[in-house]
PABA-726395 format. One line per 8 residues: their letters; for each residue x, y, z negated of N, C-alpha, C. Coordinates in steps of 0.1 Angstrom, whole numbers, plus 2048, in hexadecimal, padded with zeros to 3 digits. Layout:
a> X:Y:Z:X:Y:Z:X:Y:Z | ...
//
This chain:
mpktfkqp> 7C6:536:C83:7CA:527:C84:7D7:526:C7E | 7D9:51C:C74:7E6:51B:C6E:7F1:518:C78 | 7FD:51B:C75:808:519:C7F:80A:50A:C81 | 80D:507:C8E:80E:4FA:C91:81D:4F6:C92 | 820:4E9:C92:82E:4E5:C91:833:4E2:CA0 | 840:4E2:CA1:846:4DF:CAE:848:4D0:CB0 | 842:4CB:CBB:844:4BC:CBC:84B:4BA:CC9 | 850:4AE:CCB:859:4AC:CD7:850:4AD:CE4
emklhkas> 855:4B2:CEE:84E:4B4:CFB:853:4AA:D05 | 84A:4A5:D0D:84C:49D:D18:855:4A4:D22 | 860:49E:D27:869:4A5:D31:86B:49C:D3D | 86E:4A2:D47:871:49A:D54:880:498:D56 | 883:48C:D58:891:48A:D5C:891:489:D6C | 896:494:D70:896:498:D7F:89D:48C:D87 | 8A8:487:D83:8AF:47C:D8B:8A7:470:D8D | 8A0:46C:D83:897:45F:D84:888:461:D86
gnayiryn> 884:46D:D83:875:470:D84:86D:46A:D78 | 875:467:D6E:86E:460:D62:86C:46C:D57 | 863:468:D4E:860:471:D42:868:46D:D36 | 86A:475:D2D:871:472:D21:86E:47D:D16 | 871:478:D0A:872:483:D00:87F:47F:CF6 | 882:48A:CF0:88F:489:CE7:88C:490:CDA | 88F:488:CCF:88E:48D:CC2:896:484:CB8 | 89B:48B:CAE:8A3:484:CA4:8AF:47D:CAA
kkqiwlgk> 8B5:482:CB6:8C0:47C:CBD:8BB:470:CC3 | 8AE:46E:CC6:8A9:463:CCD:8A4:467:CDA | 8A6:45F:CE4:8A0:462:CF2:896:457:CF5 | 88A:459:CF8:880:44F:CFA:87B:450:D08 | 87C:446:D10:877:447:D1E:869:442:D1E | 861:449:D27:852:447:D27:84D:441:D34 | 855:441:D3E:850:43C:D4B:84F:447:D55 | 84A:444:D60:848:44E:D6B:841:45B:D67
fgtpeaqe> 847:467:D68:842:473:D65:834:475:D6B | 82A:479:D64:81D:47D:D69:813:471:D6A | 817:465:D66:80E:45B:D67:807:458:D59 | 7FB:453:D5A:7F3:450:D4E:7FC:447:D43 | 804:43D:D49:80C:435:D40:816:43E:D38 | 81D:448:D3F:826:44F:D38:81F:458:D2E | 813:45D:D31:80C:466:D27:807:45D:D1A | 804:451:D1D:801:448:D12:80B:444:D09
rydaaile> 818:441:D10:824:43F:D08:828:44B:D01 | 826:458:D06:829:463:CFF:820:465:CF2 | 814:463:CF4:80B:465:CE9:80F:45A:CDD | 812:44E:CE1:817:444:CD7:825:449:CD0 | 82E:44F:CD8:83A:454:CD3:838:45F:CC9 | 82D:468:CCD:82A:474:CC4:825:46F:CB6 | 81D:465:CB7:817:460:CAB:821:45A:CA2 | 82B:452:CA8:837:44E:CA0:83F:459:C9B
wrrendvs> 841:463:CA2:848:46F:C9E:842:475:C91 | 835:476:C92:82E:47C:C87:82F:475:C7A | 82E:467:C7B:830:45E:C70:83E:461:C6A | 848:462:C73:856:463:C6D:858:471:C67 | 850:47B:C6D:853:489:C67:849:48D:C5D | 83E:484:C5A:835:486:C4E:82E:494:C51 | 829:496:C5D:821:4A2:C60:813:49E:C64 | 80A:4A7:C63:7FB:4A3:C66:7F9:4A6:C74
gthtttvg> 7FE:4B0:C7A:7FA:4B3:C88:7EC:4B7:C89 | 7E6:4BD:C80:7D8:4C1:C80:7D4:4C9:C8C | 7DC:4D1:C91:7D8:4DA:C9C:7DE:4D8:CA9 | 7E6:4CD:CA9:7EE:4C9:CB6:7EB:4BC:CBB | 7E4:4B4:CB3:7E0:4A5:CB8:7D7:4A7:CC5 | 7DB:49F:CCF:7D3:49F:CDB:7C8:494:CDA | 7BF:494:CE3:7B3:48A:CE4:7BA:47C:CE6 | 7C4:47C:CEE:7CB:46F:CF2:7D2:46A:CE5
qlslafie> 7D9:472:CDE:7E0:46E:CD2:7D5:469:CC7 | 7CB:470:CC6:7C0:46D:CBC:7BA:45F:CC0 | 7B7:45D:CCD:7B1:451:CD2:7BB:446:CCF | 7C7:447:CD2:7D0:43C:CD0:7D2:438:CC1 | 7D3:442:CB9:7D3:440:CAA:7C7:439:CA6 | 7BB:43C:CAB:7AF:437:CA6:7AE:427:CAA | 7B2:424:CB7:7B2:416:CBB:7BB:40D:CB3 | 7C7:413:CB0:7CF:40C:CA6:7C8:408:C99
yadsfyvg> 7C1:411:C95:7B9:40F:C88:7AD:406:C8A | 7A7:408:C96:79B:400:C99:79D:3F0:C9A | 7AA:3EF:CA1:7AD:3E0:CA3:7AF:3D8:C96 | 7B3:3DF:C8B:7B5:3D8:C7E:7A8:3DA:C76 | 7A0:3E3:C78:794:3E6:C70:788:3DD:C74 | 786:3DD:C81:77A:3D6:C85:77C:3C7:C88 | 77E:3C0:C7D:780:3B1:C7D:776:3AB:C73 | 774:39F:C76:76B:398:C6C:774:391:C61
edgkptge> 76D:38A:C57:773:385:C4C:77D:37B:C50 | 77D:375:C5C:785:36D:C61:791:372:C68 | 792:37F:C69:79C:386:C6E:79B:388:C7E | 790:383:C84:78E:384:C92:787:390:C96 | 78A:397:CA1:784:3A3:CA5:775:3A2:CA8 | 76E:3AC:CA3:75F:3AB:CA5:75A:3B1:CB1 | 764:3B8:CB9:75F:3BD:CC6:75C:3CC:CC6 | 75C:3D2:CB9:759:3E0:CB9:764:3E9:CBD
adnfrksl> 771:3E4:CBB:77D:3EB:CBF:77C:3EC:CCE | 778:3E3:CD6:777:3E3:CE5:76C:3ED:CE8 | 761:3EE:CE0:757:3F8:CE4:75C:405:CE3 | 764:409:CD8:76B:416:CD8:774:417:CE3 | 77C:40E:CE6:784:410:CF3:77C:413:CFF | 771:40E:D01:769:411:D0D:764:420:D0C | 760:424:D00:75C:431:D00:767:43C:D00 | 773:439:CFB:77E:441:CFC:784:442:D0A
rhllksyr> 782:437:D11:788:437:D1E:781:442:D27 | 774:446:D25:76E:450:D2C:772:45E:D26 | 775:45F:D1A:77A:46B:D14:788:46F:D1A | 791:464:D1A:79F:467:D1E:7A0:46A:D2D | 797:465:D34:798:467:D43:799:476:D46 | 793:47E:D3F:793:48D:D41:79A:495:D36 | 79A:490:D2B:79F:499:D1F:7AB:493:D16 | 7B3:48B:D1D:7BD:484:D16:7C7:48E:D10
svpcsafg> 7CB:499:D18:7D5:4A2:D13:7CF:4AE:D0C | 7C2:4AF:D09:7BB:4BA:D03:7BE:4BA:CF3 | 7C1:4C4:CEE:7C4:4C4:CDE:7B5:4C1:CD8 | 7B5:4B9:CCD:7A9:4B7:CC7:7A2:4C2:CC2 | 7AA:4CD:CBF:7A5:4DA:CBA:79E:4E2:CC5 | 7A0:4DE:CD2:79B:4E5:CDC:78F:4DC:CE2 | 78D:4D1:CDE:782:4C9:CE3:775:4CC:CDC | 76D:4D5:CE2:760:4D9:CDC:754:4D4:CE3
prklvqlq> 748:4D9:CDF:73B:4D5:CE3:73A:4D6:CF3 | 740:4E0:CF9:73E:4E2:D07:746:4D6:D0F | 750:4D2:D0B:758:4C6:D11:750:4B9:D0E | 74A:4B8:D02:743:4AD:CFE:736:4AB:D08 | 72F:4B6:D0A:723:4B7:D12:727:4B3:D20 | 733:4B9:D25:738:4B5:D32:73A:4A6:D34 | 740:49F:D29:742:491:D2A:733:48A:D29 | 72A:48F:D21:71E:489:D1F:717:489:D2E
telaskfv> 717:494:D34:711:496:D42:717:48C:D4C | 724:48A:D4B:72B:481:D54:727:473:D51 | 726:470:D45:721:462:D41:713:460:D45 | 70B:469:D44:6FD:468:D48:6FA:466:D56 | 705:468:D5E:703:465:D6D:708:456:D70 | 70D:44F:D66:712:442:D68:70B:438:D5F | 706:43C:D54:701:432:D4B:6F3:435:D47 | 6EC:42B:D41:6DE:42F:D3B:6DF:436:D2F
rpqvnkhi> 6D4:43C:D2C:6D4:446:D20:6DA:440:D12 | 6D5:433:D0F:6DA:42E:D01:6E9:42B:D02 | 6EF:428:D0D:6FD:426:D0F:705:433:D0E | 6FF:43E:D13:705:44A:D13:705:44E:D04 | 6FA:44D:CFC:6FA:452:CEF:703:44A:CE6 | 706:43D:CEA:70E:435:CE2:71D:43A:CE3 | 720:43D:CF0:72E:441:CF3:731:44E:CEC | 727:458:CEC:729:464:CE6:72B:463:CD7
sriktvfr> 723:45A:CD1:723:457:CC2:731:451:CBE | 735:448:CC6:743:443:CC3:74E:44D:CC4 | 74D:456:CCD:757:460:CCE:757:46A:CC3 | 74B:46D:CBE:74A:475:CB2:750:46E:CA7 | 74E:461:CA5:753:459:C9A:762:45B:C9A | 768:45A:CA6:777:45B:CA7:77C:468:CA2 | 775:473:CA5:779:480:CA0:778:481:C91 | 76D:47B:C8B:76C:47C:C7E:777:473:C76
wgivremv> 77A:469:C7C:786:460:C77:793:469:C77 | 794:471:C81:7A0:479:C83:7A0:485:C78 | 795:489:C75:794:494:C6A:798:48E:C5C | 795:482:C5A:798:47C:C4D:7A8:47A:C4D | 7AD:477:C58:7BC:475:C59:7C4:481:C5A | 7BD:48D:C5B:7C2:49A:C5C:7CA:49B:C6A | 7C3:496:C75:7C8:497:C81:7C1:4A1:C89 | 7B5:4A4:C84:7AB:4AD:C8C:7A6:4B7:C82
pedvivkl> 7A4:4C3:C87:79F:4CE:C7E:791:4CB:C7A | 78E:4CC:C6D:781:4C8:C68:775:4CF:C6D | 776:4DA:C75:76B:4E1:C7A:767:4DC:C88 | 76F:4D3:C8D:76C:4CD:C9A:761:4C5:C9A | 75E:4BD:C91:753:4B4:C90:746:4BB:C8D | 747:4C5:C86:73B:4CF:C84:736:4D4:C92 | 73F:4D7:C9A:73B:4DC:CA8:736:4D1:CB1 | 73E:4C5:CB0:739:4BA:CB9:72C:4B4:CB5
dcvrglpk> 728:4B5:CA7:71C:4B0:CA2:710:4B8:CA8 | 712:4C3:CAE:709:4CC:CB4:704:4C7:CC1 | 70B:4BD:CC7:707:4B7:CD3:6FF:4AB:CD0 | 6F2:4AB:CD2:6E9:4A1:CCF:6E9:496:CDA | 6E4:48A:CD6:6E2:47F:CE0:6D9:483:CE9 | 6D9:47C:CF5:6CF:47F:CFF:6C2:47A:CFB | 6B6:482:CFB:6AA:47D:CF7:6A3:475:D02 | 699:46C:CFD:693:463:D05:689:46B:D0E
grglakes> 687:467:D1B:67D:46D:D24:67F:47A:D29 | 68C:480:D28:68F:48D:D2D:694:48C:D3A | 698:481:D40:69E:47F:D4D:6AD:483:D4E | 6B3:484:D43:6C1:489:D42:6CA:47D:D47 | 6C5:471:D44:6CC:464:D47:6C2:459:D4A | 6C6:450:D52:6BC:445:D54:6B9:43D:D48 | 6AD:439:D46:6A9:430:D3A:6AC:422:D3D | 6B0:41B:D34:6B3:40C:D36:6A6:404:D38
epkqpvpe> 6A6:3FC:D42:69B:3F5:D46:699:3E9:D3C | 68C:3E6:D37:68A:3DC:D2E:68F:3CF:D33 | 695:3C7:D2B:69A:3B9:D2F:68E:3B1:D33 | 692:3A9:D3E:688:3A0:D43:68E:392:D43 | 685:388:D41:68A:37A:D40:691:376:D4E | 69B:36E:D4D:6A1:369:D59:698:35F:D5F | 694:360:D6C:68C:357:D72:691:349:D72 | 689:33F:D6F:68D:331:D6E:695:32C:D7A
adfiaave> 690:32F:D86:697:32A:D92:6A5:330:D93 | 6A6:33E:D90:6B3:345:D91:6BD:33F:D87 | 6B8:33C:D7B:6C1:336:D70:6C7:329:D74 | 6BE:321:D79:6C2:313:D7E:6CC:314:D88 | 6CA:31D:D93:6D2:31D:D9E:6E0:322:D99 | 6E0:32D:D92:6ED:332:D8E:6F5:328:D85 | 6EF:322:D7C:6F6:318:D73:6FD:30D:D7A | 6F6:308:D86:6FC:2FF:D8F:709:302:D95
qmtpnvaa> 70C:311:D94:718:315:D9A:722:319:D90 | 720:317:D83:729:31A:D79:732:30F:D75 | 73D:312:D6E:746:309:D68:73E:303:D5B | 742:2F6:D58:73A:2F0:D4D:739:2F9:D40 | 745:2FF:D3D:744:308:D30:739:313:D31 | 73A:31A:D3C:732:326:D3E:722:322:D3E | 721:316:D45:713:311:D47:70E:30D:D39 | 716:307:D31:712:303:D23:70F:30F:D1B
ickvlrls> 717:31A:D1C:713:326:D15:706:32B:D18 | 705:32D:D25:6F7:332:D2A:6EB:329:D25 | 6EC:31C:D26:6E1:314:D22:6DF:315:D12 | 6E9:317:D0A:6E7:318:CFC:6E1:324:CF9 | 6E5:32F:D00:6E0:33D:CFF:6D1:33D:D01 | 6CD:336:D0B:6BF:336:D0F:6B7:32D:D06 | 6BC:322:D01:6B4:319:CF8:6B4:31F:CEA | 6BE:326:CE5:6BF:32A:CD7:6BA:338:CD7
aarvsevr> 6B9:340:CE0:6B6:34E:CE0:6C0:356:CD7 | 6CC:351:CD5:6D7:357:CCE:6DC:363:CD5 | 6E4:36C:CCE:6EB:376:CD4:6F7:371:CDA | 6FB:378:CE6:706:373:CED:713:372:CE5 | 716:37B:CDC:721:37A:CD4:722:36F:CCA | 715:36B:CC6:714:360:CBD:718:353:CC2 | 715:350:CCF:717:345:CD5:725:345:CDB | 729:350:CE1:736:352:CE7:742:350:CDD
tmcvgdid> 740:354:CD1:74B:352:CC7:749:348:CBC | 740:33F:CBD:73D:335:CB3:749:32B:CB3 | 74B:326:CA7:757:31C:CA5:750:310:CA1 | 756:304:CA3:751:2F7:CA0:74C:2F7:C90 | 754:2FB:C88:751:2FC:C79:744:306:C76 | 740:30E:C80:734:316:C7D:727:30E:C7C | 728:303:C83:71B:2FA:C86:719:2EF:C7C | 70F:2EF:C75:70B:2E4:C6C:704:2DA:C74
tsgpcwil> 70A:2CF:C76:704:2C5:C7E:6FE:2B8:C76 | 6FC:2BB:C69:6F8:2B0:C60:6E9:2AC:C60 | 6E2:2B5:C65:6D2:2B3:C66:6CE:2B1:C73 | 6C0:2AE:C74:6BA:2AB:C82:6BB:2B9:C8A | 6BA:2C4:C84:6BC:2D1:C8A:6C9:2D7:C87 | 6D3:2D9:C90:6DF:2DF:C8D:6DD:2EE:C8A | 6E6:2F3:C81:6E5:301:C7C:6F3:308:C7F | 6F2:313:C87:6FE:31B:C8A:6FE:327:C81
kpqqhknk> 708:328:C78:709:334:C6F:715:33C:C74 | 713:346:C7D:71E:34D:C83:726:355:C78 | 733:354:C7A:73C:35C:C71:739:36B:C72 | 736:36F:C7F:734:37E:C80:726:37F:C88 | 71E:388:C83:711:38B:C8B:70E:399:C88 | 703:39D:C8F:700:3AB:C91:6FC:3B1:C83 | 6F6:3AA:C7A:6F1:3B0:C6F:6F8:3AC:C62 | 704:3A6:C64:70C:3A2:C59:710:3AE:C4F
wrgrdrai> 713:3B9:C56:717:3C4:C4D:70B:3C9:C44 | 6FF:3C5:C48:6F4:3C9:C3F:6F2:3BE:C34 | 6FA:3B4:C34:6F8:3AA:C29:6EE:39F:C2D | 6EA:39F:C39:6E1:395:C3D:6E8:388:C43 | 6E2:37B:C40:6E8:36F:C44:6E1:36D:C52 | 6E7:364:C5A:6E3:360:C68:6E4:352:C6A | 6DA:34C:C6B:6D9:33D:C6F:6D2:33B:C7B | 6D8:333:C86:6D3:331:C92:6D0:322:C94
pfgpqaqa> 6C4:31D:C95:6C1:30F:C97:6C3:30A:CA6 | 6CA:2FE:CA6:6CC:2F9:CB4:6C3:2EA:CB3 | 6BA:2EB:CBC:6B0:2DF:CBF:6B8:2D5:CC8 | 6B0:2CA:CCB:6B6:2BE:CD1:6BC:2C2:CE0 | 6B5:2CC:CE7:6BC:2CF:CF4:6C9:2D6:CF2 | 6CA:2DF:CE9:6D6:2E7:CE7:6E1:2DE:CE1 | 6DD:2D5:CD9:6E7:2CB:CD3:6ED:2C1:CDF | 6E5:2BE:CE8:6E9:2B6:CF3:6F3:2BE:CFB
vlmpfvgd> 6F2:2CB:CFE:6FB:2D3:D05:708:2D5:CFD | 707:2D7:CF0:712:2D9:CE7:71A:2CD:CE4 | 714:2C1:CE4:71B:2B5:CDF:729:2B3:CE7 | 72A:2B4:CF4:737:2B2:CF9:743:2BC:CF4 | 73E:2C7:CEF:748:2D1:CEC:74C:2D0:CDC | 742:2CA:CD5:745:2CA:CC5:747:2BB:CC1 | 742:2B2:CC8:744:2A4:CC4:752:29E:CC2 | 75B:2A2:CC9:769:29D:CC8:773:2A8:CC3
atskdlyv> 76D:2B3:CBE:775:2BE:CB9:77F:2BA:CAE | 78B:2BE:CAF:795:2BA:CA4:797:2C4:C99 | 791:2D0:C9A:792:2DA:C91:786:2E4:C8F | 782:2E7:C83:776:2EF:C82:779:2FE:C87 | 785:301:C88:789:30E:C8D:789:310:C9C | 786:305:CA3:787:306:CB1:779:30D:CB6 | 77B:317:CC0:76F:31D:CC6:768:311:CCE | 75A:311:CCE:753:308:CD5:755:308:CE4
frsgdenk> 755:315:CE9:757:318:CF7:765:320:CF9 | 76E:31A:CFE:77B:320:D00:77E:322:D0E | 783:32E:D10:785:334:D1F:792:32E:D25 | 799:327:D1E:7A7:322:D23:7AC:318:D19 | 7B9:314:D1C:7BF:30B:D12:7C1:30F:D04 | 7C3:31C:D03:7C4:321:CF5:7B6:323:CEE | 7B7:324:CE1:7AB:324:CD8:7A6:333:CD9 | 7A0:337:CE4:79A:344:CE5:78D:344:CEC
pytlrgle> 783:34C:CE7:776:34B:CEC:775:353:CF8 | 76B:351:D01:769:359:D0C:766:368:D08 | 76B:371:D10:768:37F:D0E:75B:381:D15 | 755:38C:D10:747:38F:D16:749:392:D24 | 755:39A:D27:756:39D:D35:758:392:D3E | 760:388:D39:763:37C:D40:756:373:D42 | 74E:372:D38:742:36B:D39:739:372:D43 | 738:37F:D43:72F:387:D4D:734:384:D5B
ssirkacq> 741:385:D5B:747:383:D69:744:375:D70 | 745:36B:D67:742:35D:D6B:733:35D:D70 | 72B:362:D68:71C:362:D6B:71A:369:D79 | 720:374:D79:71D:37D:D86:722:375:D93 | 72E:36E:D92:732:366:D9D:729:35A:DA0 | 724:354:D97:71B:349:D97:70E:34D:D9E | 709:358:D9A:6FD:35D:DA0:700:360:DAE | 70A:366:DB2:70E:36A:DC0:70E:35C:DC8
kanvdhws> 715:352:DC2:716:345:DCB:708:33F:DCD | 6FF:341:DC2:6F2:33B:DC3:6E9:344:DCA | 6ED:350:DCE:6E4:35A:DD6:6D8:35D:DCF | 6DA:361:DC2:6CF:364:DBA:6D2:371:DB3 | 6C8:379:DAE:6CB:386:DA8:6D3:384:D9C | 6DC:38D:D99:6E6:38C:D8D:6DE:38E:D81 | 6E1:385:D77:6DB:387:D6A:6E7:387:D5F | 6E5:38F:D55:6EF:390:D4B:6EC:385:D40
pgrlrhtg> 6F6:381:D38:6F4:377:D2D:6EB:37B:D23 | 6EA:389:D20:6E1:38E:D16:6D2:38C:D19 | 6CF:38A:D26:6C1:388:D29:6BD:37A:D27 | 6C6:371:D24:6C2:363:D1F:6BC:362:D12 | 6C1:36B:D09:6BA:36C:CFC:6AC:371:CFD | 6AA:37A:D07:69C:380:D09:693:375:D10 | 699:36D:D19:693:361:D1F:68D:357:D15 | 697:353:D0B:693:34A:D01:688:34F:CF7
lteverqy> 689:35C:CF4:680:362:CEA:673:363:CF1 | 672:366:CFF:665:367:D06:65E:35A:D06 | 665:34F:D07:65F:341:D07:65A:33E:CF9 | 662:342:CEF:65D:33F:CE2:650:347:CDE | 650:354:CE2:644:35C:CDF:638:357:CE6 | 63B:352:CF3:62F:34B:CF9:628:341:CF2 | 630:339:CEB:62B:32D:CE5:628:32F:CD5 | 630:338:CCF:62F:339:CC0:62C:347:CBC
gidgarvy> 629:351:CC6:625:35E:CC2:631:367:CBE | 62E:373:CBC:638:37D:CB9:640:37A:CAD | 639:375:CA3:63F:372:C96:64A:366:C97 | 646:35C:CA0:64F:352:CA4:65C:357:CAB | 659:361:CB4:665:366:CBB:66E:36F:CB2 | 668:375:CA8:66F:37D:C9D:679:374:C96 | 673:369:C90:67B:362:C88:687:359:C8F | 682:355:C9C:68C:34E:CA5:698:356:CA9
gghgdkst> 694:363:CAB:69E:36D:CAF:6A6:372:CA4 | 6A3:370:C98:6AB:374:C8D:6A9:383:C89 | 69C:388:C8D:699:395:C8A:693:396:C7C | 69C:39A:C73:697:39B:C65:690:3A7:C61 | 68A:3A7:C54:683:3B2:C4F:68A:3B6:C41 | 68B:3C3:C41:693:3C7:C35:68B:3C3:C28 | 67D:3C2:C29:676:3BF:C1C:674:3AF:C1B | 679:3A7:C24:676:399:C23:67C:393:C16
teiyvqrd> 674:38C:C10:67A:384:C03:680:379:C07 | 688:372:BFC:68E:364:BFF:683:359:C04 | 677:35B:BFD:66E:351:C01:66A:352:C10 | 668:35F:C15:664:35F:C23:671:35C:C2C | 67C:35F:C27:688:35C:C2F:688:34D:C31 | 685:345:C26:685:336:C28:679:331:C31 | 66E:338:C30:663:334:C39:667:337:C47 | 66D:343:C4A:671:347:C58:67B:33C:C5D
melaiqia> 685:338:C54:68E:32E:C59:687:321:C5C | 67E:31C:C55:677:310:C58:670:311:C66 | 669:31C:C68:663:31E:C74:66C:31E:C80 | 678:326:C7E:682:326:C89:688:318:C8B | 689:30F:C81:68E:301:C84:682:2FA:C8B | 676:2FC:C88:66A:2F5:C8F:66C:2F8:C9D | 66D:306:CA1:66D:30B:CAF:679:304:CB6 | 686:304:CB0:691:2FE:CB5:68F:2EF:CBA
mdlg> 689:2E8:CB0:687:2DA:CB2:67D:2D8:CBE | 674:2E1:CC0:66A:2E0:CCA:66F:2E5:CD7 | 676:2F0:CD8:67A:2F7:CE4:688:2F7:CE7 | 691:2F5:CDC:69F:2F8:CDE:6A7:2EB:CDF
//
């Protein structure tokens, strides 16, 4: 292994019990010695020290320092054309939170397959199999990113890639249960306990069968209200990176729900559903929390907002068949020509005018 360089060490100030580091005649206080907060400030200070000293740290970067550097990058990289976060940076935060819990201070060069398998096993006891595989995949992505930045030895990812995702049907983790439609009575009872904004979001989700992120983050200017059927063209959607367009039709019922929120809007950049006085959309966590509380008040089984898309598509399939559900849900086909795309949109509008 190449010779490593000497980096500032965290020290204890005995009189105060605080942690600090000293370099270049600077003394930086990190907070209470031994706390996660002090460790995180130490990681941030070391990253800054490396930038100032122009060294790579290939063999001394810790998992915590790599994670912090990646999140700084992710916050600026995972944004849409409008400059707004897509949510992927938060997904990485969730995955890295599990990694940091046990391995924050471990050098990246020492993080190998055995540790990754231990983490995978721990996650399998808490999450369903697809979630476990997503967490592990994101963690590998972070290490690949670190190799490109010369923060991680290049052979690390070769070893980590030997850890395969959990296979289906082997009993290593619970399988995710198929989504079920939200029972009509449960939906009505819960909506009655919601604030007007959250109730409107849930109604639009059910009527349009749109994805939660598409309705949660839509702006007034994203909706074309010029025709009998309104058309939402989300700035960000699941398949935008594949070059696909997304158009979501809103029929009369959805329009009636939306009218109080868009009719008097003074700016196209306003989010249709704002969680407070500022122009900010509901977070997914905030929306889920509001629905959970409403279900508790209504004394019905809890349902997630994602199930409303399934509820809407189930109703569409019942009346228009599986092809109707496909086009209404925006499930595209790689081989679909522009002619078929136009036909699909016409069918989606017809369904929206009938059911939405």
